[in-house]
ROTI-425178 format. One line per 3 residues: number of its first residue (from 1); their letters; for each residue y negated, z negated, x negated of N, C-alpha, C. Coordinates in steps of 0.02 Angstrom, whole numbers, padded with zeros to 5 digits. Example, Ala and Ser with C-alpha at 12.3 -4.5 7.8 and 13.67 -1.06 7.14 Angstrom:
BEGIN
1 = AS = 00284 -00390 -00660 00225 -00390 -00615 00165 -00390 -00660  00112 -00354 -00642 00053 -00357 -00684 -00002 -00394 -00645
END
This chain:
BEGIN
1 = MAR = -01618 -04287 -01278 -01636 -04240 -01225 -01591 -04179 -01230  -01539 -04177 -01189 -01489 -04124 -01193 -01506 -04069 -01144  -01496 -04007 -01167 -01509 -03949 -01124 -01443 -03914 -01108
4 = TTA = -01435 -03894 -01046 -01378 -03854 -01026 -01405 -03788 -01000  -01381 -03734 -01027 -01410 -03669 -01011 -01358 -03623 -00981  -01376 -03592 -00925 -01334 -03540 -00898 -01341 -03478 -00941
7 = ARG = -01296 -03431 -00932 -01298 -03370 -00973 -01365 -03335 -00965  -01399 -03323 -01022 -01465 -03293 -01021 -01460 -03217 -01015  -01517 -03185 -01000 -01518 -03112 -00997 -01564 -03086 -00943
10 = SRS = -01585 -03126 -00897 -01629 -03106 -00843 -01677 -03162 -00828  -01734 -03145 -00799 -01782 -03197 -00784 -01759 -03243 -00729  -01702 -03227 -00696 -01675 -03270 -00645 -01625 -03320 -00673
13 = DVS = -01609 -03317 -00737 -01564 -03366 -00767 -01601 -03432 -00774  -01567 -03486 -00758 -01598 -03552 -00755 -01562 -03599 -00803  -01601 -03636 -00842 -01574 -03689 -00884 -01594 -03756 -00854
16 = VER = -01555 -03807 -00866 -01567 -03874 -00838 -01561 -03924 -00895  -01609 -03971 -00896 -01606 -04025 -00945 -01636 -04088 -00915  -01623 -04144 -00948 -01652 -04207 -00928 -01703 -04228 -00981
19 = VWS = -01763 -04243 -00958 -01816 -04266 -01003 -01829 -04339 -00986  -01817 -04382 -01034 -01821 -04455 -01023 -01890 -04481 -01038  -01909 -04532 -01000 -01969 -04570 -01013 -01951 -04643 -01000
22 = GDL = -01939 -04680 -01054 -01913 -04748 -01046 -01844 -04746 -01016  -01834 -04784 -00961 -01768 -04785 -00929 -01764 -04737 -00870  -01813 -04693 -00863 -01813 -04643 -00809 -01810 -04573 -00839
25 = YAR = -01785 -04526 -00799 -01788 -04457 -00821 -01805 -04410 -00763  -01831 -04353 -00780 -01842 -04299 -00733 -01792 -04244 -00748  -01764 -04213 -00696 -01722 -04155 -00706 -01768 -04093 -00710
28 = VST = -01762 -04056 -00763 -01807 -04000 -00776 -01768 -03935 -00773  -01787 -03891 -00727 -01756 -03825 -00720 -01805 -03773 -00746  -01784 -03732 -00794 -01828 -03684 -00826 -01800 -03614 -00818
31 = AGA = -01844 -03567 -00801 -01826 -03496 -00796 -01884 -03454 -00821  -01868 -03395 -00845 -01921 -03349 -00864 -01929 -03339 -00938  -01978 -03298 -00955 -01988 -03277 -01024 -02020 -03331 -01066
34 = EGA = -02010 -03325 -01131 -02043 -03370 -01179 -02111 -03341 -01198  -02154 -03384 -01224 -02215 -03359 -01255 -02278 -03368 -01214  -02277 -03350 -01150 -02337 -03357 -01108 -02345 -03429 -01086
37 = RAF = -02403 -03445 -01058 -02413 -03512 -01032 -02365 -03527 -00975  -02339 -03587 -00975 -02290 -03606 -00925 -02324 -03631 -00861  -02290 -03620 -00805 -02308 -03651 -00742 -02263 -03712 -00733
40 = VLV = -02291 -03771 -00723 -02252 -03831 -00710 -02259 -03847 -00636  -02203 -03846 -00599 -02203 -03854 -00527 -02180 -03924 -00507  -02223 -03959 -00470 -02209 -04029 -00450 -02203 -04032 -00374
43 = PGI = -02143 -04046 -00347 -02133 -04046 -00274 -02159 -04109 -00241  -02156 -04108 -00174 -02181 -04164 -00134 -02129 -04217 -00121  -02146 -04265 -00079 -02104 -04323 -00065 -02039 -04302 -00032
46 = GVT = -01984 -04327 -00060 -01919 -04317 -00030 -01884 -04252 -00046  -01922 -04201 -00069 -01892 -04135 -00076 -01874 -04121 -00149  -01842 -04064 -00160 -01818 -04046 -00226 -01856 -03986 -00253
49 = SNY = -01841 -03968 -00314 -01873 -03910 -00345 -01854 -03845 -00309  -01801 -03847 -00268 -01781 -03787 -00230 -01835 -03764 -00181  -01881 -03808 -00164 -01936 -03789 -00120 -01977 -03733 -00152
52 = FER = -01974 -03728 -00218 -02012 -03678 -00254 -01971 -03615 -00270  -01911 -03608 -00241 -01865 -03556 -00261 -01896 -03486 -00257  -01931 -03471 -00204 -01960 -03404 -00195 -02022 -03395 -00240
55 = LAL = -02062 -03447 -00245 -02122 -03443 -00288 -02102 -03435 -00361  -02052 -03473 -00383 -02032 -03471 -00453 -02009 -03401 -00473  -01973 -03368 -00429 -01948 -03300 -00444 -02006 -03253 -00458
58 = RLN = -02060 -03261 -00421 -02118 -03216 -00429 -02162 -03236 -00487  -02169 -03300 -00499 -02209 -03322 -00557 -02175 -03304 -00622  -02110 -03295 -00621 -02074 -03277 -00682 -02097 -03211 -00711
61 = EFG = -02128 -03169 -00670 -02154 -03106 -00695 -02214 -03117 -00741  -02244 -03177 -00738 -02303 -03192 -00778 -02286 -03236 -00838  -02242 -03285 -00829 -02226 -03330 -00883 -02169 -03376 -00864
64 = PVI = -02147 -03420 -00910 -02093 -03466 -00894 -02113 -03514 -00838  -02064 -03532 -00797 -02075 -03578 -00741 -02031 -03639 -00751  -02063 -03697 -00747 -02028 -03761 -00757 -02036 -03802 -00693
67 = ALD = -01981 -03812 -00658 -01982 -03848 -00594 -01949 -03916 -00604  -01980 -03968 -00575 -01957 -04037 -00587 -01924 -04067 -00525  -01872 -04106 -00538 -01845 -04153 -00489 -01859 -04223 -00516
70 = LPG = -01897 -04261 -00478 -01920 -04326 -00502 -01875 -04383 -00479  -01879 -04442 -00511 -01836 -04498 -00492 -01838 -04514 -00418  -01779 -04520 -00388 -01773 -04534 -00318 -01764 -04473 -00275
73 = FGG = -01775 -04413 -00303 -01771 -04351 -00265 -01723 -04302 -00297  -01689 -04263 -00257 -01643 -04213 -00283 -01582 -04242 -00318  -01564 -04304 -00303 -01507 -04334 -00335 -01522 -04367 -00402
76 = VPH = -01586 -04367 -00423 -01605 -04401 -00485 -01611 -04476 -00471  -01580 -04519 -00511 -01582 -04591 -00497 -01653 -04618 -00498  -01664 -04668 -00458 -01730 -04700 -00456 -01723 -04773 -00476
79 = PGR = -01779 -04804 -00498 -01776 -04875 -00516 -01770 -04918 -00453  -01756 -04980 -00462 -01749 -05025 -00404 -01814 -05036 -00367  -01870 -05028 -00403 -01936 -05038 -00373 -01966 -04971 -00352
82 = PMT = -02006 -04970 -00299 -02042 -04908 -00281 -02090 -04888 -00336  -02097 -04824 -00347 -02144 -04798 -00397 -02210 -04780 -00364  -02263 -04786 -00401 -02329 -04766 -00377 -02342 -04693 -00397
85 = VVQ = -02392 -04663 -00366 -02412 -04595 -00384 -02431 -04591 -00457  -02468 -04641 -00481 -02489 -04641 -00551 -02429 -04644 -00598  -02378 -04684 -00580 -02318 -04688 -00622 -02281 -04620 -00624
88 = YAE = -02278 -04586 -00567 -02249 -04519 -00567 -02290 -04472 -00611  -02356 -04478 -00607 -02399 -04435 -00648 -02388 -04448 -00722  -02380 -04511 -00741 -02367 -04527 -00811 -02300 -04497 -00834
91 = LVG = -02250 -04498 -00790 -02186 -04468 -00806 -02193 -04393 -00816  -02229 -04360 -00772 -02240 -04287 -00779 -02277 -04272 -00844  -02326 -04314 -00861 -02362 -04305 -00925 -02315 -04312 -00984
94 = DVV = -02269 -04359 -00981 -02220 -04367 -01035 -02174 -04306 -01039  -02155 -04278 -00981 -02114 -04218 -00982 -02150 -04160 -01016  -02213 -04150 -00999 -02253 -04098 -01030 -02256 -04107 -01106
97 = DRL = -02268 -04169 -01127 -02273 -04183 -01198 -02207 -04174 -01235  -02153 -04199 -01206 -02088 -04196 -01239 -02061 -04125 -01243  -02081 -04083 -01195 -02060 -04013 -01197 -02105 -03972 -01244
100 = GLE = -02159 -04002 -01267 -02204 -03967 -01313 -02242 -03911 -01280  -02257 -03918 -01216 -02293 -03865 -01180 -02367 -03866 -01199  -02394 -03808 -01215 -02464 -03802 -01233 -02504 -03778 -01173
103 = DPV = -02546 -03822 -01147 -02591 -03806 -01092 -02556 -03772 -01034  -02505 -03804 -01005 -02470 -03773 -00948 -02515 -03772 -00886  -02497 -03729 -00839 -02530 -03728 -00774 -02494 -03778 -00729
106 = LVG = -02528 -03829 -00707 -02498 -03882 -00666 -02503 -03863 -00593  -02446 -03858 -00559 -02444 -03838 -00489 -02410 -03893 -00448  -02445 -03921 -00400 -02416 -03973 -00358 -02417 -03952 -00285
109 = HSM = -02367 -03976 -00248 -02364 -03964 -00176 -02359 -04031 -00140  -02400 -04041 -00089 -02398 -04101 -00047 -02408 -04163 -00091  -02361 -04211 -00090 -02367 -04268 -00135 -02374 -04246 -00207
112 = GTQ = -02345 -04189 -00224 -02351 -04163 -00292 -02423 -04148 -00310  -02466 -04135 -00260 -02538 -04125 -00276 -02569 -04190 -00298  -02547 -04246 -00269 -02572 -04311 -00291 -02552 -04324 -00363
115 = IVA = -02490 -04310 -00379 -02465 -04321 -00447 -02503 -04278 -00497  -02511 -04214 -00480 -02547 -04168 -00524 -02620 -04189 -00531  -02652 -04209 -00475 -02722 -04230 -00478 -02730 -04292 -00522
118 = ALA = -02685 -04340 -00514 -02688 -04401 -00554 -02680 -04385 -00628  -02636 -04337 -00645 -02625 -04318 -00714 -02684 -04278 -00741  -02708 -04229 -00703 -02762 -04186 -00727 -02828 -04224 -00733
121 = ATR = -02834 -04280 -00697 -02895 -04321 -00701 -02897 -04361 -00766  -02841 -04365 -00801 -02838 -04408 -00861 -02823 -04369 -00925  -02813 -04304 -00920 -02801 -04264 -00981 -02832 -04196 -00974
124 = EVS = -02843 -04164 -01031 -02876 -04099 -01031 -02826 -04043 -01018  -02835 -04008 -00963 -02795 -03949 -00948 -02843 -03895 -00924  -02821 -03832 -00928 -02866 -03777 -00910 -02862 -03758 -00837
127 = DVV = -02800 -03758 -00809 -02791 -03733 -00741 -02743 -03777 -00701  -02763 -03788 -00638 -02725 -03828 -00591 -02721 -03790 -00525  -02663 -03797 -00491 -02655 -03769 -00424 -02631 -03825 -00378
130 = LIS = -02668 -03837 -00324 -02650 -03887 -00274 -02631 -03851 -00209  -02567 -03855 -00191 -02542 -03821 -00131 -02531 -03874 -00077  -02567 -03866 -00021 -02562 -03913 00035 -02577 -03984 00014
133 = PVV = -02638 -03997 -00012 -02654 -04064 -00039 -02657 -04117 00016  -02630 -04175 -00001 -02630 -04233 00045 -02657 -04294 00007  -02677 -04347 00043 -02676 -04357 00115 -02746 -04350 00142
136 = NAR = -02753 -04318 00200 -02817 -04311 00233 -02849 -04381 00240  -02908 -04390 00211 -02940 -04456 00211 -02955 -04482 00281  -02959 -04437 00329 -02974 -04458 00398 -02911 -04476 00437
139 = ERR = -02853 -04463 00408 -02790 -04475 00443 -02739 -04506 00396  -02754 -04566 00374 -02712 -04597 00323 -02658 -04643 00351  -02657 -04653 00416 -02605 -04696 00446 -02538 -04660 00447
142 = SWR = -02484 -04699 00436 -02418 -04669 00429 -02397 -04632 00492  -02410 -04660 00551 -02387 -04627 00612 -02423 -04560 00622  -02486 -04556 00601 -02523 -04494 00609 -02499 -04441 00559
145 = VLL = -02485 -04463 00498 -02459 -04417 00447 -02392 -04388 00470  -02348 -04431 00495 -02282 -04408 00519 -02290 -04361 00578  -02337 -04375 00623 -02350 -04331 00680 -02374 -04263 00656
148 = RFA = -02421 -04261 00610 -02447 -04198 00584 -02392 -04159 00548  -02349 -04195 00512 -02293 -04162 00479 -02247 -04128 00529  -02231 -04165 00583 -02188 -04137 00635 -02220 -04076 00668
151 = QSC = -02285 -04079 00680 -02320 -04022 00709 -02317 -03962 00663  -02324 -03974 00599 -02322 -03919 00551 -02252 -03888 00547  -02201 -03930 00554 -02132 -03906 00550 -02116 -03853 00603
154 = LHE = -02152 -03855 00659 -02141 -03807 00712 -02158 -03736 00690  -02196 -03730 00637 -02218 -03665 00612 -02182 -03645 00547  -02132 -03685 00527 -02096 -03670 00466 -02035 -03626 00481
157 = PPR = -02016 -03581 00434 -01955 -03541 00443 -01893 -03584 00438  -01837 -03562 00467 -01775 -03601 00466 -01752 -03620 00395  -01763 -03576 00347 -01741 -03590 00279 -01776 -03652 00251
160 = VVA = -01841 -03660 00266 -01878 -03718 00242 -01851 -03782 00274  -01837 -03779 00338 -01810 -03837 00373 -01742 -03856 00343  -01700 -03807 00328 -01635 -03821 00297 -01643 -03852 00228
163 = LAL = -01690 -03826 00189 -01703 -03855 00123 -01726 -03928 00128  -01768 -03941 00177 -01794 -04009 00186 -01738 -04057 00206  -01696 -04037 00253 -01642 -04081 00275 -01593 -04095 00217
166 = YAY = -01578 -04043 00178 -01535 -04052 00120 -01565 -04102 00071  -01630 -04093 00057 -01664 -04137 00009 -01669 -04208 00034  -01684 -04217 00097 -01691 -04284 00125 -01624 -04320 00124
169 = ALS = -01570 -04282 00134 -01503 -04313 00132 -01488 -04338 00061  -01509 -04300 00010 -01498 -04321 -00059 -01540 -04382 -00077  -01602 -04383 -00054 -01648 -04437 -00071 -01632 -04501 -00032
172 = GAR = -01614 -04492 00031 -01602 -04550 00074 -01667 -04573 00106  -01663 -04588 00170 -01723 -04608 00207 -01753 -04672 00179  -01711 -04716 00154 -01736 -04781 00130 -01785 -04772 00072
175 = WIF = -01767 -04730 00023 -01812 -04720 -00034 -01876 -04683 -00012  -01869 -04634 00031 -01928 -04597 00054 -01978 -04643 00087  -01953 -04688 00129 -01999 -04733 00165 -02024 -04790 00119
178 = RIL = -01991 -04801 00063 -02017 -04848 00014 -02074 -04816 -00027  -02071 -04750 -00034 -02122 -04714 -00072 -02182 -04697 -00028  -02171 -04687 00036 -02224 -04665 00081 -02287 -04708 00077
181 = PAV = -02282 -04775 00075 -02344 -04815 00070 -02385 -04799 00007  -02352 -04782 -00048 -02388 -04764 -00109 -02426 -04699 -00099  -02395 -04652 -00062 -02428 -04588 -00047 -02490 -04600 -00003
184 = LRF = -02483 -04644 00045 -02539 -04658 00091 -02595 -04696 00055  -02577 -04738 00007 -02628 -04777 -00028 -02667 -04736 -00079  -02635 -04686 -00107 -02668 -04647 -00160 -02724 -04605 -00131
187 = RIE = -02784 -04615 -00156 -02843 -04580 -00132 -02857 -04520 -00178  -02830 -04463 -00159 -02839 -04404 -00201 -02913 -04386 -00206  -02952 -04404 -00156 -03024 -04390 -00157 -03060 -04425 -00214
190 = DAL = -03030 -04479 -00240 -03060 -04514 -00297 -03042 -04479 -00363  -02985 -04446 -00365 -02964 -04412 -00426 -02995 -04343 -00434  -03007 -04309 -00378 -03030 -04239 -00381 -03094 -04229 -00422
193 = PRI = -03146 -04272 -00414 -03207 -04261 -00453 -03198 -04269 -00528  -03142 -04299 -00550 -03130 -04311 -00621 -03086 -04256 -00653  -03071 -04204 -00614 -03030 -04149 -00640 -03076 -04096 -00669
196 = GAR = -03072 -04087 -00734 -03115 -04038 -00767 -03087 -03967 -00766  -03023 -03960 -00748 -02991 -03895 -00749 -03016 -03851 -00691  -03010 -03786 -00702 -03019 -03740 -00645 -02963 -03754 -00596
199 = TLV = -02979 -03764 -00533 -02929 -03786 -00485 -02928 -03741 -00424  -02869 -03715 -00409 -02858 -03674 -00350 -02825 -03716 -00296  -02855 -03715 -00236 -02828 -03752 -00179 -02800 -03701 -00129
202 = LSG = -02736 -03708 -00111 -02704 -03662 -00065 -02677 -03701 -00004  -02684 -03671 00054 -02658 -03704 00115 -02643 -03651 00168  -02603 -03670 00216 -02586 -03626 00272 -02628 -03644 00333
205 = EED = -02645 -03594 00371 -02688 -03607 00430 -02652 -03646 00485  -02585 -03647 00483 -02547 -03684 00534 -02525 -03753 00508  -02551 -03773 00451 -02534 -03838 00422 -02577 -03893 00453
208 = RLV = -02547 -03934 00495 -02585 -03987 00529 -02601 -04045 00482  -02565 -04050 00426 -02580 -04102 00376 -02642 -04084 00336  -02657 -04020 00332 -02713 -03996 00291 -02758 -03951 00333
211 = PLS = -02796 -03980 00379 -02841 -03939 00421 -02898 -03910 00379  -02934 -03864 00409 -02989 -03831 00374 -03040 -03882 00348  -03056 -03932 00388 -03107 -03981 00368 -03086 -04018 00305
214 = WTQ = -03021 -04035 00299 -02997 -04070 00240 -02995 -04022 00180  -02976 -03959 00191 -02977 -03910 00137 -03048 -03903 00110  -03096 -03901 00153 -03166 -03896 00132 -03188 -03957 00091
217 = EVT = -03166 -04016 00113 -03183 -04077 00078 -03152 -04079 00008  -03089 -04060 00003 -03055 -04058 -00061 -03090 -04010 -00109  -03106 -03951 -00084 -03139 -03901 -00126 -03208 -03924 -00148
220 = RLL = -03244 -03956 -00103 -03311 -03980 -00120 -03310 -04034 -00174  -03258 -04075 -00174 -03254 -04130 -00222 -03235 -04107 -00293  -03206 -04048 -00298 -03185 -04023 -00363 -03244 -03993 -00401
223 = PRG = -03253 -04013 -00464 -03308 -03984 -00503 -03302 -03909 -00513  -03239 -03885 -00516 -03228 -03813 -00528 -03172 -03788 -00482  -03184 -03794 -00417 -03132 -03778 -00368 -03146 -03715 -00329
226 = TSW = -03092 -03682 -00308 -03096 -03627 -00260 -03036 -03633 -00214  -03043 -03607 -00153 -02992 -03620 -00102 -02976 -03557 -00062  -02912 -03550 -00046 -02890 -03493 -00004 -02841 -03520 00048
229 = RIP = -02849 -03494 00109 -02804 -03511 00164 -02766 -03448 00185  -02703 -03458 00203 -02658 -03402 00219 -02640 -03404 00293  -02655 -03352 00330 -02640 -03350 00402 -02565 -03355 00416
232 = GAA = -02547 -03391 00469 -02478 -03396 00490 -02436 -03445 00452  -02462 -03471 00396 -02423 -03516 00354 -02434 -03589 00374  -02384 -03630 00361 -02389 -03702 00376 -02388 -03741 00310
235 = HSV = -02359 -03801 00311 -02364 -03845 00252 -02328 -03816 00191  -02272 -03784 00201 -02233 -03756 00145 -02253 -03683 00134  -02317 -03672 00125 -02344 -03605 00119 -02316 -03567 00060
238 = MHR = -02297 -03603 00006 -02273 -03569 -00054 -02203 -03541 -00045  -02170 -03559 00009 -02103 -03531 00023 -02109 -03470 00067  -02136 -03479 00127 -02142 -03423 00174 -02186 -03368 00146
241 = NAE = -02238 -03387 00110 -02287 -03338 00084 -02288 -03339 00007  -02229 -03337 -00022 -02224 -03341 -00095 -02261 -03284 -00128  -02259 -03225 -00099 -02292 -03167 -00129 -02367 -03179 -00136
244 = EVA = -02398 -03201 -00082 -02471 -03212 -00084 -02488 -03271 -00130  -02449 -03324 -00127 -02464 -03382 -00169 -02457 -03365 -00243  -02404 -03329 -00261 -02395 -03308 -00331 -02453 -03264 -00354
247 = RLC = -02472 -03217 -00312 -02526 -03172 -00329 -02591 -03210 -00342  -02605 -03259 -00298 -02666 -03299 -00306 -02662 -03344 -00369  -02603 -03372 -00381 -02595 -03415 -00441 -02608 -03375 -00505
250 = VAH = -02579 -03316 -00510 -02587 -03275 -00569 -02660 -03252 -00576  -02690 -03231 -00520 -02760 -03210 -00522 -02805 -03268 -00544  -02788 -03328 -00521 -02827 -03387 -00540 -02822 -03400 -00615
253 = VRG = -02762 -03398 -00642 -02753 -03411 -00713 -02788 -03358 -00756  -02789 -03297 -00731 -02821 -03243 -00768 -02896 -03240 -00756  -02923 -03287 -00717 -02995 -03290 -00706 -03022 -03236 -00661
256 = RLP = -02981 -03212 -00614 -03002 -03158 -00570 -03021 -03180 -00500  -03022 -03245 -00488 -03043 -03271 -00423 -03113 -03300 -00429  -03153 -03295 -00376 -03220 -03325 -00378 -03216 -03400 -00386
259 = EDD = -03259 -03428 -00428 -03261 -03500 -00439 -03318 -03528 -00398  -03304 -03542 -00335 -03355 -03569 -00290 -03322 -03619 -00244  -03362 -03651 -00201 -03334 -03702 -00157 -03323 -03676 -00087
262 = HVH = -03321 -03609 -00079 -03306 -03580 -00014 -03231 -03580 -00002  -03211 -03583 00062 -03141 -03576 00080 -03130 -03504 00101  -03094 -03467 00060 -03081 -03396 00074 -03018 -03389 00116
265 = RVP = -03012 -03332 00150 -02954 -03319 00192 -02920 -03255 00169  -02854 -03260 00159 -02815 -03201 00141 -02812 -03155 00202  -02829 -03091 00196 -02827 -03045 00254 -02757 -03041 00284
268 = EEV = -02753 -03042 00349 -02687 -03041 00382 -02647 -02979 00364  -02680 -02923 00351 -02644 -02861 00339 -02607 -02861 00273  -02623 -02907 00228 -02588 -02910 00163 -02539 -02968 00160
271 = VDG = -02532 -03006 00214 -02486 -03063 00215 -02415 -03039 00225  -02370 -03061 00182 -02299 -03041 00186 -02263 -03083 00238  -02256 -03149 00224 -02224 -03194 00271 -02153 -03174 00290
274 = SDG = -02113 -03155 00240 -02045 -03129 00254 -01994 -03184 00269  -02015 -03248 00267 -01974 -03304 00287 -01914 -03318 00242  -01913 -03287 00184 -01860 -03304 00137 -01792 -03278 00157
277 = HEG = -01790 -03215 00180 -01726 -03187 00200 -01677 -03182 00143  -01704 -03181 00080 -01658 -03175 00023 -01620 -03240 00012  -01637 -03294 00048 -01603 -03358 00040 -01536 -03362 00077
280 = VGL = -01517 -03308 00112 -01455 -03307 00148 -01407 -03259 00114  -01344 -03263 00132 -01295 -03219 00102 -01242 -03259 00065  -01186 -03227 00054 -01129 -03261 00024 -01144 -03286 -00046
283 = AAT = -01175 -03244 -00088 -01188 -03264 -00157 -01236 -03323 -00160  -01289 -03321 -00118 -01337 -03377 -00118 -01304 -03441 -00093  -01263 -03434 -00041 -01228 -03493 -00014 -01181 -03523 -00065
286 = RGR = -01145 -03480 -00100 -01100 -03504 -00153 -01139 -03541 -00207  -01197 -03515 -00224 -01239 -03548 -00274 -01263 -03616 -00251  -01281 -03622 -00187 -01303 -03687 -00161 -01247 -03737 -00162
289 = VTE = -01186 -03716 -00145 -01129 -03761 -00146 -01114 -03783 -00218  -01119 -03736 -00265 -01108 -03753 -00335 -01160 -03803 -00360  -01223 -03792 -00342 -01276 -03838 -00362 -01264 -03908 -00334
292 = LAG = -01246 -03911 -00269 -01233 -03975 -00238 -01176 -04011 -00272  -01123 -03974 -00290 -01067 -04004 -00325 -01090 -04034 -00391  -01136 -04000 -00425 -01162 -04026 -00488 -01203 -04088 -00478
295 = VLT = -01243 -04090 -00425 -01283 -04149 -00411 -01238 -04209 -00396  -01187 -04198 -00355 -01143 -04252 -00334 -01099 -04278 -00391  -01085 -04235 -00440 -01044 -04255 -00497 -01085 -04270 -00559
298 = DDD = -01152 -04266 -00553 -01198 -04279 -00608 -01184 -04233 -00667  -01174 -04169 -00651 -01156 -04119 -00702 -01211 -04066 -00705  -01253 -04070 -00757 -01309 -04023 -00764 -01287 -03951 -00775
301 = ETI = -01231 -03942 -00808 -01206 -03874 -00819 -01190 -03840 -00753  -01158 -03877 -00707 -01142 -03849 -00642 -01206 -03837 -00601  -01254 -03883 -00606 -01318 -03873 -00571 -01351 -03809 -00596
304 = ARG = -01352 -03799 -00661 -01383 -03739 -00690 -01348 -03676 -00666  -01282 -03678 -00663 -01245 -03619 -00640 -01261 -03605 -00567  -01264 -03657 -00525 -01279 -03647 -00455 -01350 -03620 -00445
307 = KTE = -01398 -03647 -00481 -01467 -03623 -00475 -01473 -03551 -00498  -01437 -03533 -00551 -01439 -03465 -00575 -01409 -03417 -00524  -01353 -03437 -00493 -01321 -03394 -00442 -01369 -03382 -00384
310 = QAQ = -01405 -03434 -00363 -01453 -03426 -00308 -01511 -03381 -00328  -01537 -03391 -00388 -01594 -03350 -00411 -01574 -03277 -00418  -01515 -03265 -00444 -01492 -03196 -00452 -01481 -03163 -00385
313 = AAE = -01455 -03201 -00336 -01445 -03173 -00269 -01512 -03155 -00238  -01562 -03199 -00247 -01629 -03186 -00220 -01660 -03126 -00255  -01650 -03120 -00320 -01678 -03064 -00358 -01649 -02998 -00334
316 = RAE = -01583 -02997 -00322 -01552 -02936 -00297 -01577 -02920 -00227  -01582 -02970 -00184 -01604 -02958 -00115 -01676 -02934 -00112  -01717 -02957 -00158 -01787 -02937 -00160 -01796 -02868 -00191
319 = GTS = -01744 -02843 -00224 -01750 -02779 -00257 -01793 -02783 -00319  -01794 -02843 -00351 -01836 -02853 -00410 -01793 -02865 -00472  -01732 -02842 -00472 -01688 -02853 -00530 -01716 -02819 -00592
322 = DDR = -01707 -02850 -00648 -01729 -02821 -00712 -01691 -02757 -00728  -01634 -02744 -00693 -01594 -02685 -00708 -01611 -02626 -00665  -01659 -02635 -00619 -01672 -02582 -00571 -01702 -02521 -00607
END
């Protein structure tokens, strides 16, 4: 298990390593301080860990952040056979074990919520965060899921759309559509009652994949669940509304959120929704090109350098530099 580390010194510096499980590996990007409990971020179908770029920057103020690129996504090789949600969950569990993480906070988005739910249902963890959980039990057909996804995309900022197109190009449509049946078959509603961890459910009010009725059902099925919805946000709520999502995640881990089965609403007056303006600019663009070059040449050192350049550009744009 080799690690390649960019120059350290700021919470925006990113290291990259490969964690193997049998003949498969996950690409692991780590940023942030040592010592506190880690946040492990698991992305959804087809996308990369870059979907968490804005959230990771803010969570770094609390503890180390570990974002995963799983087999078949983000340029990570996949096996010849399609993987199931449970197999992905087993791989994530192996990553947690091999990294020696003690009671990390498991955070999943979209398909990543299925992976996290499957893992948390089989091992003891303290805290889980499910962002935009899928699949709505009442809308499990592929055409309806794709329709709801398209409807949600109309409410996403341009940066999220660009990230998605980049990620889908790396994954390839063929692999995504080979995995989609596994996503549709996995019944997250069967795993939720077996999760003993305190679980925070987050969703956007404009997310057609995760309507209020489904959010209520997910929260009700969790033994220790609480739920918050964010106005104006769609499926990729952790990007457009990274500030609110990070604040809720940290409050959840610190035990400051009510533990009930009500669906709470974040007040509109405190919603940021800045659309990720820090993702533009020459430095950020140079970092994305560097990262892509690393992916295409299978060079983790170059990937780490590109991710670090992007994170540092975002940190400067946000005015949250450690040197301020």
